TIRO-2110 file (N, C-alpha, C; in Angstrom, 1 decimal):
// TIRO-2110
-2.5, -33.3, 33.4, N, 1, A
-3.5, -32.4, 32.8, CA, 1, A
-2.7, -31.4, 31.9, C, 1, A
-1.5, -30.9, 32.4, N, 2, A
-0.7, -30.0, 31.6, CA, 2, A
-0.2, -30.6, 30.3, C, 2, A
0.2, -31.9, 30.4, N, 3, A
0.8, -32.6, 29.3, CA, 3, A
-0.3, -32.7, 28.2, C, 3, A
-1.5, -32.9, 28.6, N, 4, A
-2.6, -33.0, 27.6, CA, 4, A
-2.7, -31.7, 26.8, C, 4, A
-2.7, -30.6, 27.5, N, 5, A
-2.8, -29.3, 26.9, CA, 5, A
-1.7, -29.0, 25.9, C, 5, A
-0.5, -29.4, 26.4, N, 6, A
0.7, -29.2, 25.5, CA, 6, A
0.6, -30.0, 24.3, C, 6, A
0.2, -31.3, 24.4, N, 7, A
0.0, -32.1, 23.2, CA, 7, A
-1.1, -31.6, 22.3, C, 7, A
-2.2, -31.1, 22.9, N, 8, A
-3.2, -30.5, 22.0, CA, 8, A
-2.8, -29.2, 21.3, C, 8, A
-2.0, -28.4, 22.0, N, 9, A
-1.5, -27.1, 21.4, CA, 9, A
-0.5, -27.4, 20.2, C, 9, A
0.3, -28.5, 20.4, N, 10, A
1.2, -28.8, 19.3, CA, 10, A
0.6, -29.2, 18.0, C, 10, A
-0.7, -29.6, 18.1, N, 11, A
-1.4, -29.9, 16.8, CA, 11, A
-1.6, -28.7, 16.0, C, 11, A
-1.7, -27.5, 16.6, N, 12, A
-2.0, -26.3, 15.8, CA, 12, A
-0.7, -25.5, 15.5, C, 12, A
0.5, -26.1, 15.6, N, 13, A
1.7, -25.4, 15.3, CA, 13, A
2.1, -25.8, 13.9, C, 13, A
2.4, -24.9, 13.0, N, 14, A
2.9, -25.2, 11.7, CA, 14, A
4.4, -25.4, 11.8, C, 14, A
4.9, -26.6, 11.4, N, 15, A
6.3, -26.9, 11.6, CA, 15, A
7.0, -27.0, 10.3, C, 15, A
6.4, -27.4, 9.2, N, 16, A
7.0, -27.6, 7.9, CA, 16, A
6.4, -26.7, 6.9, C, 16, A
7.1, -26.5, 5.8, N, 17, A
6.6, -25.7, 4.7, CA, 17, A
5.4, -26.4, 4.0, C, 17, A
5.4, -27.8, 4.0, N, 18, A
4.3, -28.5, 3.5, CA, 18, A
3.0, -28.1, 4.2, C, 18, A
3.1, -28.1, 5.6, N, 19, A
1.9, -27.8, 6.4, CA, 19, A
1.5, -26.3, 6.1, C, 19, A
2.5, -25.5, 5.9, N, 20, A
2.2, -24.1, 5.7, CA, 20, A
1.5, -23.9, 4.4, C, 20, A
1.9, -24.6, 3.3, N, 21, A
1.3, -24.5, 2.0, CA, 21, A
-0.2, -25.1, 2.1, C, 21, A
-0.4, -26.1, 2.9, N, 22, A
-1.7, -26.6, 3.1, CA, 22, A
-2.6, -25.6, 3.7, C, 22, A
-2.1, -24.9, 4.7, N, 23, A
-2.9, -23.8, 5.4, CA, 23, A
-3.2, -22.7, 4.4, C, 23, A
-2.2, -22.3, 3.7, N, 24, A
-2.3, -21.2, 2.7, CA, 24, A
-3.3, -21.6, 1.6, C, 24, A
-3.3, -22.8, 1.2, N, 25, A
-4.3, -23.3, 0.2, CA, 25, A
-5.7, -23.2, 0.7, C, 25, A
-5.9, -23.6, 2.0, N, 26, A
-7.2, -23.5, 2.6, CA, 26, A
-7.6, -22.0, 2.7, C, 26, A
-6.7, -21.2, 3.1, N, 27, A
-7.1, -19.8, 3.2, CA, 27, A
-7.4, -19.2, 1.8, C, 27, A
-6.6, -19.5, 0.8, N, 28, A
-6.9, -19.0, -0.5, CA, 28, A
-8.2, -19.5, -1.1, C, 28, A
-8.6, -20.8, -0.8, N, 29, A
-9.8, -21.3, -1.3, CA, 29, A
-11.0, -20.6, -0.6, C, 29, A
-10.9, -20.3, 0.7, N, 30, A
-11.9, -19.6, 1.4, CA, 30, A
-12.0, -18.2, 0.9, C, 30, A
-10.9, -17.5, 0.6, N, 31, A
-10.9, -16.2, 0.1, CA, 31, A
-11.6, -16.0, -1.2, C, 31, A
-11.3, -17.0, -2.1, N, 32, A
-12.0, -16.9, -3.4, CA, 32, A
-13.5, -17.1, -3.3, C, 32, A
-13.9, -18.1, -2.4, N, 33, A
-15.3, -18.3, -2.2, CA, 33, A
-16.0, -17.1, -1.6, C, 33, A
-15.3, -16.4, -0.7, N, 34, A
-15.8, -15.2, -0.1, CA, 34, A
-15.9, -14.1, -1.2, C, 34, A
-15.0, -14.0, -2.1, N, 35, A
-15.0, -13.1, -3.2, CA, 35, A
-16.1, -13.3, -4.1, C, 35, A
-16.4, -14.6, -4.4, N, 36, A
-17.6, -14.9, -5.3, CA, 36, A
-18.9, -14.4, -4.6, C, 36, A
-19.0, -14.6, -3.3, N, 37, A
-20.2, -14.1, -2.6, CA, 37, A
-20.3, -12.6, -2.6, C, 37, A
-19.1, -11.9, -2.5, N, 38, A
-19.1, -10.5, -2.6, CA, 38, A
-19.6, -10.0, -3.9, C, 38, A
-19.2, -10.7, -5.0, N, 39, A
-19.6, -10.2, -6.3, CA, 39, A
-21.0, -10.5, -6.6, C, 39, A
-21.6, -11.5, -6.0, N, 40, A
-23.1, -11.7, -6.1, CA, 40, A
-23.9, -10.7, -5.3, C, 40, A
-23.3, -10.3, -4.1, N, 41, A
-24.1, -9.4, -3.3, CA, 41, A
-23.9, -8.0, -3.7, C, 41, A
-22.7, -7.6, -4.2, N, 42, A
-22.4, -6.3, -4.6, CA, 42, A
-22.0, -6.2, -6.1, C, 42, A
-23.0, -6.2, -7.0, N, 43, A
-22.7, -6.2, -8.4, CA, 43, A
-22.0, -4.9, -8.8, C, 43, A
-21.1, -5.0, -9.8, N, 44, A
-20.4, -3.8, -10.3, CA, 44, A
-19.0, -3.8, -9.7, C, 44, A
-18.5, -2.5, -9.7, N, 45, A
-17.1, -2.3, -9.3, CA, 45, A
-16.8, -2.6, -7.8, C, 45, A
-17.8, -2.4, -7.0, N, 46, A
-17.7, -2.6, -5.6, CA, 46, A
-17.4, -4.1, -5.3, C, 46, A
-18.2, -5.0, -5.9, N, 47, A
-18.0, -6.4, -5.7, CA, 47, A
-16.6, -6.8, -6.2, C, 47, A
-16.2, -6.3, -7.3, N, 48, A
-14.9, -6.7, -7.9, CA, 48, A
-13.8, -6.2, -7.0, C, 48, A
-13.9, -5.0, -6.4, N, 49, A
-12.9, -4.5, -5.5, CA, 49, A
-12.8, -5.4, -4.2, C, 49, A
-13.9, -5.8, -3.7, N, 50, A
-14.0, -6.6, -2.5, CA, 50, A
-13.4, -8.0, -2.9, C, 50, A
-13.7, -8.5, -4.1, N, 51, A
-13.2, -9.8, -4.5, CA, 51, A
-11.6, -9.7, -4.6, C, 51, A
-11.1, -8.6, -5.1, N, 52, A
-9.7, -8.4, -5.2, CA, 52, A
-9.0, -8.3, -3.9, C, 52, A
-9.7, -7.7, -2.9, N, 53, A
-9.1, -7.5, -1.6, CA, 53, A
-9.0, -8.8, -0.8, C, 53, A
-9.9, -9.8, -1.1, N, 54, A
-9.9, -11.0, -0.3, CA, 54, A
-8.6, -11.8, -0.5, C, 54, A
-8.2, -12.1, -1.8, N, 55, A
-6.9, -12.8, -1.9, CA, 55, A
-5.7, -12.0, -1.5, C, 55, A
-5.7, -10.7, -1.6, N, 56, A
-4.6, -9.9, -1.1, CA, 56, A
-4.3, -10.1, 0.3, C, 56, A
-5.3, -10.3, 1.1, N, 57, A
-5.1, -10.6, 2.5, CA, 57, A
-4.5, -11.9, 2.7, C, 57, A
-4.8, -12.9, 1.9, N, 58, A
-4.2, -14.2, 2.0, CA, 58, A
-2.7, -14.1, 1.5, C, 58, A
-2.4, -13.3, 0.5, N, 59, A
-1.0, -13.2, 0.1, CA, 59, A
-0.2, -12.6, 1.3, C, 59, A
-0.7, -11.6, 2.0, N, 60, A
0.0, -11.0, 3.1, CA, 60, A
0.2, -12.0, 4.2, C, 60, A
-0.9, -12.8, 4.5, N, 61, A
-0.8, -13.8, 5.6, CA, 61, A
0.2, -14.9, 5.2, C, 61, A
0.2, -15.3, 3.9, N, 62, A
1.1, -16.4, 3.5, CA, 62, A
2.5, -15.9, 3.6, C, 62, A
2.8, -14.7, 3.3, N, 63, A
4.2, -14.2, 3.4, CA, 63, A
4.6, -14.2, 4.8, C, 63, A
3.7, -13.9, 5.7, N, 64, A
4.1, -13.9, 7.2, CA, 64, A
4.3, -15.3, 7.7, C, 64, A
3.5, -16.2, 7.2, N, 65, A
3.6, -17.6, 7.7, CA, 65, A
4.9, -18.2, 7.2, C, 65, A
5.3, -18.0, 5.9, N, 66, A
6.5, -18.5, 5.4, CA, 66, A
7.7, -17.9, 6.0, C, 66, A
7.6, -16.6, 6.3, N, 67, A
8.7, -15.9, 6.9, CA, 67, A
8.9, -16.3, 8.3, C, 67, A
7.9, -16.6, 9.0, N, 68, A
8.0, -17.1, 10.4, CA, 68, A
8.6, -18.5, 10.4, C, 68, A
8.3, -19.3, 9.4, N, 69, A
9.0, -20.6, 9.4, CA, 69, A
10.5, -20.5, 9.1, C, 69, A
10.9, -19.6, 8.2, N, 70, A
12.3, -19.4, 8.0, CA, 70, A
13.0, -18.9, 9.2, C, 70, A
12.4, -18.0, 9.9, N, 71, A
13.0, -17.4, 11.1, CA, 71, A
13.1, -18.4, 12.2, C, 71, A
12.1, -19.3, 12.3, N, 72, A
12.2, -20.3, 13.4, CA, 72, A
13.3, -21.4, 13.1, C, 72, A
13.5, -21.6, 11.8, N, 73, A
14.5, -22.6, 11.4, CA, 73, A
15.9, -22.1, 11.5, C, 73, A
16.1, -20.8, 11.2, N, 74, A
17.4, -20.2, 11.3, CA, 74, A
17.4, -19.0, 12.2, C, 74, A
17.6, -19.2, 13.5, N, 75, A
17.5, -18.1, 14.5, CA, 75, A
18.7, -17.2, 14.4, C, 75, A
END
């Protein structure tokens, strides 16, 4: 039973930069989609600010993901 959980958890570990870039692409696509909805719900400057904030969060997360890969590779 423990071996099954270990194998299942290994599916969610990002091991290579290629996997990291795929995850970042998915996060970025979702952030832009969320930003488009913000602009339709909040017309004007408020929607544009919320749209700008969505990808910024992805930029910060992607830097953290890539940094953690480099640290794991070079301890």
